[in-house]
N, C-alpha and C positions, 0 to 999 in steps of 0.2 A: 481328535481332531489333529493334534499333533503327531499321532502316531501314522494316521491316514497321508498327512504330508510328507511325513519322512519316508513312506513306502512310495510315493508317486514320485519322489527326487530319487530313490534307489532305482526305480524303474528306468527312470530317464537317463541316467547315467551308465546303467545297463545296455540300454538300446544305443546309447552314442557308441560305446566301446563295440557292440556288435555292427552298426554302422561303418567303423572305421575298419574292422576286419574285412567286411564285403568288398568295402571300397578298395582295400589294398588288392584283394583276391580279383578284384574285376580287373585292376591294372596288370597284375600278373600274367592272368590269362591273355590280355590283349596283345602283353609284349610274345608272349610264348605263340600267338596265332600269326603274329608276323613272321616268326621262324618257321613255323610250319607252312606257311604259305610258299615261303621260300623255298623250302625243302621239296614240296610238290612241284615248284616250278623248274628246279634244278633237275629233277627226277624223270619229268616226262620227255625229254629228248634220248636219255638213255634208254627208257621203257620202248619208245618209237624204234630205236635201233635194233633192239632185241625182236621187235615185232616184224621188222622189216627181213630181219635173218629167217625168221620161222618163216614167214611168207614166200621167201624166195626157195625155201627148202620143201615146202609142201605145195607150192603153187601150181608147177607145171611138172612135177615129179610123180609118179605112179608109185606112191609109197603108203605103207599101213605102219601103224605104230599102236600099241596098245592105249594109249594115252589120248589119240586121235579118235579111235573108233567108236562110234556110236553104240550105246547098248541100250537094250530095253528096259523100260522103266522098272525100277526096282527100289532096293534101299538107298539112302541118301546120306552123306556125311556132311553136316553144317559146321562150318568154321565160324564161329561169332566173335566179332570184334567189340570188346567192351573197355571200360577205365579201370583204373586202380581205386580211383576216389569218386566219391558222390559229389554233391551239391553241383551238380550240372543239368539240373533241370530234368526234362525227359531223356535225356541222351542214352541211358541205360536201359531205362523200362521200354521205351520204344523197342528196342533190339531184342529184348526178353519176350515181349508181346509178340513180335513177327515170329520169333523163334516157336514159340508156344502154338501160334495160329498154324504155322507151317508143318511141323514136325509130326511125323507119323510112327507107328509100332515099327521097330526094327531098324530105325535110323540111329546115327550116331551124330554126337557134339563134340566137336573141338573146340575149347575156349582158349580165347587169347584174350587176358586181363582178368581181373579177381572177380568183379561184379559179375561177370557172365558164369565164372566157375560157381560161385556160390549158388545163384540161380539154378543152373542145370543139375548141381549135387543136390538142390532141395527139391528140384522135380524128379530126381531119380531117372535122369536121362543116362544113356550109355555113352560114358566120357571115353575119349579118346586117350587125352592126357589124364594121369592120376594124380597129378600136381598142379597147382597154379602157375601158369605161365604169365609172367609179369611183362608189363608193358610200359616202359619208362619213357619220359616223354622224347628222349633223344634214341628212337627204335634203333636198333642194330639187327643185321641179319642173323648174327648168332643167338639173338634172343627167341626166334622162332624157327629158325632151322630146323630144328628136332623135331617139332611137332608136324612140320609139313612133311618131313621124311615119313613120319609115321601114318600121316594121312594117304601119302602115296603108296605105301605098302598095303594100307587096307584096300585100296582102290584096285591096284594091281594084282592082289591076290582073290577080287572077286567077290570081297565081303560086301562092298557098295557099288553100285553102278553110275553114282553120281556125287560130286564134291561141289558145293556151294557155299558162297560166302556171305555172311548177313554183317551189314556194317552200315555206318551212318555217312551219306555222301555229302559233302560239303558243297553249299551252294554260295551262301555268302553268309555274315555275320549273323543274320535273322533266320535263316532259312539253312536247314540240314534234313536230309530225307533218308528214310530207313530203307536199305535196299537191298536185293539179292542179286550176286554176281555169280554166274557158273563157271566154276574154276575147271572141272574134269566131268566128260570129255572136254580137250580144249575146243572154244568155239573159233574156228580159223577164218571166219567172215571178214575178219579183219584185213585179208592178204589181197582184197580188192583194194585197197585203199593205199596199198604200197606199189611203187613201181618196180616191175621186175626187172633184174639184174642178170648177166650172165656169169655163171659160176661153174668151174670145174670143181667137182667133189671129189677129194681124195679119201679113199678108204669106204666110200659109199654112205648113199644119203642116211641109210637105217643106223649105221653106227653114229653119225653126228647127232641125228634127231635124240639119240640116249642120251646124250651130252646135253643138248640144247632145250629140249623140251622141261626138264625139271629146272633148268636156270630160268626158263620163262615163266615157270609155275611160282618159282620161289620169289621173282621180282614183281609178278603181279599180284600176290600176296602182300608183298611189302608195300607196294603203291597203293593198296587199298588200305593199308593200316596207316599210311602217310594222311591219306585221305580223311579217314576215320579221327587221326589226332587234332586236324585242323576242325573237325566237327564239333569234337571234345572241347578244344579251348574256346571256341565260338559260344557253345552253348553254355560252358560255365562263365563265360563273360556277360552274357545276357541274363543269366540266372544271378550273377551277383549284382549286376546293375540294378535288376527288377528287386533285388532284396535291400539294396540301400535306398533305393526311391521309398520303398515301403517302410523302412525304418525311419527317414526324414518325416515321413508323414505320420508315424506314430509319436516320433517325439515331438511334433507340433500340436497333436492332440494332447499329449501329457502334459506338456508345458500349459496348455490352456487351462486344462482340470487343475493343475498344480496352482496357476496364479488364482484360480476361482477360489480354490480352498484356502490359500493364504488370505487371499481378501476376506472371506468368512471368517476366519481366524482373528485377524485383526479387528474386523467390525465386533466379534464377540467379545474381544479384549476391550476395546472401547465402551461397549455397552456396559459391561462389567464395572470399568470405571467410573463412568459417569453416573451409575447406580449408587456405586460405593459413596461417591462426592455428595449426591444429593441426599443420600441417607444420613452422611456426616454432618451437613449443613443443616439438616432438619433437627437434629438432635441439639 
């Protein structure tokens, strides 16, 4: 009985320590989420300005460019955005499941984040990047610039006809949706949302597009990564909150079992004492 009580007490202490860790992780993720939300809010005006420039370049001008031309359906390169760590609920598994459901033979995968790279390697998908591309919380352009250029090269060489990004779209702290966003060929439907301005293009529209369109693509992917980061922090915050609640519930149950076992042990000891005293008095 004593060994059983000691084991229950050990479980209670271990669960309390786990609860402290999950609570701390919840608070850290909540703080990071606020930062990610600010980053998205600050980035949107810049992205809108890039869209406005592209809209004015392609809106009223009879231009053609390899990154704008629609191609027949063929091979696709999927850029997947995952996290570096787990403990984020279904955040990574939803991305991997959507990739597995969508990918077909002959397609490529460019993985941003360790979890996606591990999954794609296990599945033996054709990986664009041969090494893991780390996605730190304070994402920078230089972290992903090289792989974006590799994907662009793959597209311009005609090895793939489409490039799509699979990521988690942030709605709120409780809702994140696994989504697929077309990156190439560039969808110019947004041009209708922007007011047309009069520009004099020095050097020709084509040469300007050669500079602006890759910049637009880089910014598009960067924006989706920021969106994914917000989703990751929200998912981890929710998962850690749930884990803390479960730990508290388990502690309550273990404490009840511990008190019952302790009460039974005391009752047994009292019974032995009373029995011993009765035997001594009868002698």
